Structures are given as structure tokens and as C-alpha cells.
C-alpha positions as CSV (number, residue, x, y, z in Angstrom):
1,X,110.3,75.5,122.9
2,X,106.7,76.7,123.5
3,X,106.1,80.4,122.8
4,X,103.2,82.5,124.1
5,X,100.5,83.4,121.6
6,X,100.0,87.1,120.9
7,X,96.6,88.8,120.4
8,X,94.0,86.6,118.8
9,X,96.5,84.5,116.7
10,X,95.6,80.9,116.2
11,X,98.8,79.1,117.3
12,X,99.8,75.7,116.1
13,X,103.1,74.2,117.1
14,X,104.2,71.3,114.9
15,X,107.1,68.9,115.3
16,X,108.6,67.5,112.1
17,X,110.6,64.4,112.7
18,X,113.9,63.9,111.0
19,X,113.5,61.8,107.8
20,X,110.0,62.7,106.8
21,X,109.3,64.4,103.5
22,X,109.1,68.1,104.2
23,X,107.1,68.6,100.9
24,X,104.5,66.1,102.1
25,X,104.5,67.7,105.5
26,X,103.7,71.1,103.9
27,X,100.9,69.6,101.8
28,X,99.4,68.0,105.0
29,X,99.5,71.4,106.8
30,X,97.8,73.1,103.8
31,X,94.2,72.9,105.4
32,X,95.3,75.5,108.1
33,X,97.6,77.7,106.0
34,X,94.7,79.9,104.8
35,X,93.8,80.9,108.4
36,X,94.4,84.7,108.5
37,X,95.2,84.6,112.2
38,X,97.5,81.5,112.0
39,X,100.8,81.5,113.9
40,X,102.6,78.4,112.8
41,X,105.6,77.2,114.7
42,X,107.6,74.3,113.1
43,X,110.4,72.5,114.9
44,X,112.5,69.7,113.4
45,X,114.3,67.1,115.5
46,X,114.6,63.4,116.5
47,X,111.3,61.6,117.0
48,X,111.9,60.8,120.6
49,X,112.8,64.4,121.5
50,X,109.7,65.7,119.7
51,X,107.4,63.1,121.4
52,X,108.8,64.3,124.8
53,X,107.9,67.9,124.0
54,X,104.5,66.7,122.8
55,X,103.8,64.9,126.0
56,X,104.7,68.1,127.9
57,X,102.2,70.0,125.7
58,X,104.9,72.1,124.2
59,X,103.9,70.9,120.8
60,X,100.4,70.3,119.5
61,X,101.2,67.8,116.8
62,X,104.1,65.7,115.5
63,X,104.5,64.4,112.0
64,X,106.7,61.4,111.8
65,X,107.4,58.4,109.5
66,X,106.3,55.9,112.2
67,X,103.3,55.6,114.5
68,X,103.8,56.5,118.2
69,X,105.5,53.8,120.3
70,X,103.3,52.1,122.8
71,X,104.0,54.0,126.0
72,X,101.2,54.5,128.5
73,X,103.1,57.1,130.4
74,X,103.2,59.5,127.3
75,X,99.5,59.0,126.6
76,X,100.0,59.6,122.9
77,X,97.9,58.5,119.9
78,X,98.8,58.3,116.3
79,X,97.0,58.2,112.9
80,X,98.5,57.4,109.5
81,X,97.8,60.3,107.3
82,X,99.3,59.1,104.0
83,X,100.9,56.1,102.4
84,X,102.0,57.7,99.1
85,X,103.6,55.9,96.2
86,X,107.0,57.1,95.2
87,X,107.9,58.6,91.9
88,X,111.3,59.3,90.4
89,X,112.4,62.6,88.8
90,X,115.5,63.9,87.3
91,X,116.8,66.8,85.1
92,X,115.9,66.6,81.4
93,X,119.6,66.5,80.6
94,X,119.9,62.9,81.9
95,X,116.3,61.6,81.9
96,X,116.0,60.7,78.2
97,X,113.1,58.8,76.6
98,X,115.2,55.6,76.7
99,X,115.7,55.9,80.4
100,X,111.9,56.3,80.9
101,X,111.2,53.4,78.6
102,X,113.7,51.1,80.4
103,X,112.6,52.2,84.0
104,X,113.4,50.9,86.6
105,X,116.5,49.2,85.2
106,X,117.7,52.5,83.8
107,X,118.3,53.6,87.4
108,X,121.5,51.5,87.5
109,X,123.1,53.8,84.9
110,X,122.0,57.2,86.4
111,X,123.5,59.2,89.3
112,X,121.1,58.9,92.2
113,X,120.1,61.1,95.1
114,X,118.6,59.3,98.1
115,X,117.2,60.1,101.6
116,X,119.7,59.6,104.4
117,X,119.3,56.7,106.9
118,X,117.2,58.9,109.2
119,X,114.3,58.2,106.8
120,X,112.4,55.0,107.0
121,X,111.8,55.5,103.3
122,X,115.5,54.9,102.7
123,X,115.2,51.3,104.0
124,X,112.2,50.7,101.8
125,X,114.1,52.1,98.7
126,X,117.2,50.0,99.5
127,X,115.1,46.8,99.6
128,X,113.3,47.7,96.4
129,X,116.5,48.5,94.5
130,X,117.9,45.2,95.7
131,X,114.8,43.2,94.5
132,X,115.2,44.9,91.1
133,X,118.8,43.9,91.0
134,X,120.0,47.5,90.8
135,X,123.3,48.6,92.4
136,X,122.7,52.4,92.7
137,X,125.4,54.9,92.0
138,X,124.7,57.3,94.9
139,X,126.0,60.8,94.5
140,X,124.2,62.5,97.3
141,X,122.1,61.8,100.4
142,X,119.7,64.3,102.0
143,X,117.6,64.6,105.1
144,X,115.3,67.2,103.4
145,X,113.2,66.1,100.4
146,X,112.9,69.7,99.2
147,X,116.7,70.2,99.3
148,X,117.1,66.9,97.4
149,X,114.8,68.1,94.7
150,X,116.7,71.4,94.4
151,X,120.0,69.5,93.8
152,X,118.2,67.2,91.4
153,X,116.9,70.2,89.4
154,X,120.5,71.5,89.3
155,X,121.5,68.4,87.4
156,X,123.1,66.3,90.2
157,X,121.0,63.2,89.7
158,X,117.6,61.4,89.8
159,X,115.7,61.2,93.1
160,X,112.6,59.7,94.6
161,X,109.7,61.8,95.8
162,X,106.4,60.9,97.3
163,X,103.5,61.6,94.9
164,X,101.7,63.3,97.7
165,X,103.4,66.7,98.1
166,X,105.2,66.7,94.7
167,X,102.8,69.4,93.5
168,X,104.3,71.7,96.2
169,X,107.7,71.6,94.5
170,X,108.0,74.5,92.0
171,X,111.5,73.3,91.2
172,X,109.8,70.3,89.5
173,X,109.2,72.6,86.5
174,X,112.8,71.9,85.5
175,X,112.6,68.2,86.0
176,X,111.2,65.2,84.1
177,X,109.2,62.3,85.5
178,X,111.2,59.1,85.2
179,X,108.9,56.4,86.6
180,X,107.1,55.1,89.7
181,X,108.0,52.6,92.4
182,X,104.4,51.5,93.3
183,X,105.7,48.9,95.8
184,X,107.5,51.7,97.8
185,X,105.3,53.9,100.0
186,X,106.2,57.1,101.9
187,X,104.2,57.1,105.2
188,X,103.5,60.1,107.4
189,X,101.8,59.6,110.8
190,X,100.2,62.3,112.9
191,X,101.0,61.9,116.6
192,X,99.1,63.9,119.2
193,X,98.5,63.9,122.9
194,X,95.0,63.3,124.2
195,X,94.6,67.0,125.0
196,X,96.2,68.1,121.7
197,X,93.8,66.1,119.7
198,X,91.1,68.6,120.6
199,X,93.1,71.6,119.2
200,X,90.9,73.0,116.4
201,X,93.8,73.4,114.0
202,X,95.1,69.9,114.7
203,X,91.6,68.6,113.9
204,X,91.7,70.5,110.6
205,X,95.0,68.9,109.7
206,X,93.7,65.4,110.5
207,X,90.4,66.0,108.7
208,X,92.1,67.3,105.6
209,X,94.5,64.3,105.1
210,X,93.7,62.0,102.2
211,X,93.9,58.9,104.4
């Protein structure tokens, strides 16, 4: 998985675990994107697979929805970068003023897009919908938050999106804000090896996170 750096490029290999918001991940990597010599390598996969690559120093950083498991053999550490509240958006054709005024109960009457079960956010959303007494009409499930937003913008349904990272979605121009689920948080954790923590670009990502 690891590729050799060329010239004087500043190389950063990042693993993106299945189920995390790719829009939030992009926002978290923003502090290093202005580096003119950056060579960014992004790999997606299951968390356990990515952590194995991280332990072998084939990755510099893994972004995941959970902290690193306690495993002394892997010698990994983790830090929660964000715990962002979740907002709901949808196309203006179905997000009327009445739906906004009656949120969250209006969700029961709207077609809904949700993350797949790969995402820990899905479990939190399911619990929240249950506590609100809402039986969702699910019309689509997506592993990628950006792809989910694209389908939402095309009129398929309303969808949840972490507040952090939403500004990176230009497709939101065609969407309308419906409401917020403040009890539901999207979490992203940075997992690094002891050696990887000293990578200057990794340090930039960690320092630039809102906490």
C-alpha cells in the first residue's frame, strides 16, 4: 500500500475507515491541503485492516469513527478530533416551511437517506429516531456522506450530515436546512502509531482539529 515519495514531496498516507463522513474527513485534512509539495494518499477500508497497515507504518494516520482498540502489540494511540452535532437537509421540493416548523416529527412523512450499518452514526440515528417515535421511510443507504448528499440534492430524500464538514459540500446550494438533532453526534478519531505521531503533516492535522 505504501508508495515511495518522489523528489521533495511531503507525503501523507491516510486511511479512511468505512462509515466515517468523507466530508468531515476532508475538512479535517484541510490544514495540510495548502502545502505546495503535498502528496496525499487516501485509502478506504475496514478499520481493522487499516490499523494493521498503520502498525506496519504503511499509513501515517487513520481517521475512524471509534478510538483505537486497546492492543499493546499494535502500539497505537488515538485522539477524538470532533464530536459534531448532526443537521438534516433535503431538496427544497420536499422541505417546506411546514416540515421545518414541525421538525423532527416531520421526518416521519419524508423519504429518508441514511448511512449504512458500517457507520456508528447509523446506530445513534436509529436510537434517536426511536426515542422520537419516528418510523423512518428509508429510500436509500450510503457508505459515503458526500454521495448521500448528491442523491439528496437530486431529490431522493432528506438526509443527516455532520455540521462539521457541511461547508465542504457545494451540492448543499440546492438543498434546504430542515433541522438539527443535537443529541446525535458524529465522531471522528485520529489513530496514529507512536512513530507516526511525529510526522509533521500528521501533527498539523491534529493541531488543526476543533477538538
